[in-house]
C-alpha positions, 0 to 999 in steps of 0.5 A: 690278744684283743677280741674285736667285734665286727657287728653290733649286738643287742643283748637284753634291750627287749624282753620278748615272749614266744608261745609255741603251740605244738601238735602231733604232725601230719604228712605234707600231702596224701601221697605214698612218699609223703606218708612214708616220710612222715611215718618214718620220722614218727615211728623212729621216735623211741618214745613211740615204739619202745623196742630195741633199736636194732630190732625195730629198725629192721621191722620198720624199714623192711616191713612197715614202711613198705606196706603201711604208707600206701594204706595210710595214704588212702585213708588220708585221701578220704578226709583231706581238705582242699586247703591241706591236712585237716590237722594242719588247717585247723591248727593254723586257724587256731593260731590265726584267731589267737593272733587277732585276739585282743587278750593276746595281742595286748601282751605283744606275744610272738605266736608260732605253730609247730608239729612234732613230726613233719612240717612246720617243724619245731626246729624252724619255729624255734629258729624264727624265735631266735631270729627275732630275739625271743628270750622267754618261751612257753611250750604249749602241747596241743594234747590235754592229757600228758603221755610220754609218747606225745607230750614228753616227746615234744619236750625231747625235741625241744630240748634237742634243739634248744641245747644248740643255742648260745643264749638259752631263753627262759622256758616254761613247759605245760605238761598237762591240762586234762582237768583245766576248768576252761578245757572241761567247760569247752568240752561240755559246751561242745557236747551240749550244742550237739544235744540241743540240735539232735536227740541225745543218744542212749550212750555217750562214748568218750574215745581217747587215743590208745597206748600200749598197756605196759606204759601204764605199768611203767608209770605213764599217767595218761590212762588216769588223766583220760578217766578224770577228764571224762568224769569231770565232763560227765559230772558237768553234763549231769549224767550218771556212770551208766550213761557214758563209757571211756574207750581207747582207739588207734591200737597198733600191733599185737601187744595189749593196749589200754582197754576197753577198745573203742571198736569193740565197745561200739560193736557190743553196744549195737549187739546189746540193743544200744542202737544210738551212740554219741562219740566224742574224742576229748583228747584231740583238740583238732579233728584229724585222721583218727577222728574224721576217718577212724571214728566218723567213717570206720566206727560209724560203719561198723556200728551200723553194720552191727545193728546200730541205728544212729551214730553221732560224731561230736566234732573236736573243739577245733577253732571254736570260740570255746577252744580259743578262749581255752588257749587264751587263758592258758597262755595268759596263765603261763606267761604270768609274772613275765614282762616283755616291755622294752627297757628304757635307755638307762636299763638298755644293755645294747652293746654297739661295736664301738662300746664292745671294743672299748671294753674288750679285754686282754687274754694271755695266749 
């Protein structure tokens, strides 16, 4: 039988490059129902909780999702911006500045933002790319330090969606940039800017998001990457090993997590007479619940109550000029060797309805 086409097809007439920046995620609003939806998706990811599904389903749905959403809602309310979630607002600002960046616009790159959990989703961003015929995609996680719980989870979700495409694009996935020179320089600049405005504290605390300690033993390089990031920043700041400490925050549950724990270190520093600390969270490109509430509110209060006198939270890179420069350089590096020029008429592979039918073939039934 003859196959006939009812539409015009445009295959290969333009090489479009899409760059997808992906952050962790956030509830749509600081309400119990929105937080529950977000936590349900987040904590259902086997990359996040490595417990047998049957056991974890019961714990999650019967216990956690009936208790934690209300508590988390109250925490989100403390830091929520008028425009929305801090993580989403700041991520959108970064995308907005990149879209007006001369370095990016002259390359005619299609930019999009997605969240691993919540909105805008990876699925919706990829569907937009497909609708405009993007056939080369760079996935850029907004986590400088690779971990299976964050970066690999993005890869899982991306793969899940892309496997439904008929025409699979060229793909480049950046797994880590924990020691990228532009990233380290941006962190150093951020810290120095604060030190130029305020007196430097006795101790600089680098607080990274925690992971269960067993992840390290299973081969996750996250802990090592965090240590290297901190060491490189400290070297450029020209401070010795006694002047800073690497800690891990946001632990959950009863199992042992990466140590030392941020809250315990800060409390001990205060009790030992280190009455001033500067706290910087290099693993968070954008300020969010974990930095604005957990560190700048809870940790500040705990440090001062333990006898500390001065607590300075150093903001994340956010949409600073250094942060935008970092993203520009990473994007340009990752698309290196790809061109997205419109092909000339001789190279154009556009197939119209008439030409498709002209070259149709017979197939024995």
